[in-house]
C-alpha positions in Angstrom: 96.6 -317.2 -71.9 99.7 -317.1 -73.9 99.6 -316.5 -77.6 101.2 -319.8 -78.1 98.5 -321.4 -75.9 95.9 -319.7 -78.2 97.5 -320.8 -81.3 97.6 -324.4 -80.2 93.8 -324.4 -79.1 92.9 -322.9 -82.4 94.7 -325.4 -84.2 93.1 -328.3 -82.2 89.7 -326.4 -82.9 90.5 -326.3 -86.7 91.5 -330.0 -86.8 88.3 -331.4 -84.9 86.5 -329.3 -87.4 88.0 -330.1 -90.6 85.9 -333.6 -91.3 82.7 -331.6 -91.1 84.2 -328.5 -93.6 85.2 -331.6 -95.8 81.6 -332.8 -95.7 80.3 -329.2 -96.3 82.5 -328.9 -99.2 81.5 -332.1 -100.8 77.8 -331.0 -100.4 78.6 -327.4 -101.9 77.9 -325.7 -98.8 80.9 -323.9 -98.2 78.9 -320.8 -96.8 78.0 -323.0 -93.8 81.7 -323.4 -92.8 82.6 -321.2 -89.7 84.0 -317.5 -90.2 87.7 -317.6 -90.6 88.0 -321.3 -90.9 88.5 -321.5 -94.8 91.4 -318.7 -94.5 93.1 -320.7 -91.6 92.8 -323.8 -93.5 94.1 -322.6 -96.5 97.2 -320.8 -94.5 97.9 -324.3 -92.6 97.9 -325.7 -96.2 94.9 -328.2 -95.4 92.8 -326.7 -98.4 94.0 -325.1 -101.6 92.2 -322.9 -104.3 91.8 -324.8 -107.3 90.1 -323.6 -110.4 87.7 -321.5 -108.4 86.9 -323.9 -105.7 88.5 -325.3 -102.7 90.1 -328.8 -102.4 91.6 -330.8 -99.4 95.5 -330.9 -99.8 97.5 -334.2 -99.1 98.3 -332.4 -95.9 94.7 -332.1 -95.0 93.7 -335.5 -96.2 96.3 -336.8 -93.7 94.9 -334.5 -90.7 91.3 -335.4 -91.8 92.3 -339.3 -91.4 94.0 -339.0 -88.0 90.8 -336.8 -86.7 88.6 -339.7 -88.0 90.8 -342.4 -86.6 90.8 -340.9 -83.3 87.1 -340.4 -83.2 86.7 -344.2 -84.0 89.0 -345.1 -81.2 87.1 -343.1 -78.6 83.7 -344.6 -79.7 
């Protein structure tokens, strides 16, 4: 598999896991987020550090909405 394919698959995996990540953050259970995901979300500008905690960025919120809409359309 090419490095580009690997990056695309990783981004799709992160995209699909974002709603669960956001739910865990709201429940103050960040320790249950998969290893490496937080760093990747911050690097993608989907999450940001703010006052010692993590919060969704505008970009992250847009991605989360897209994922939620896609799941609703599949149902």
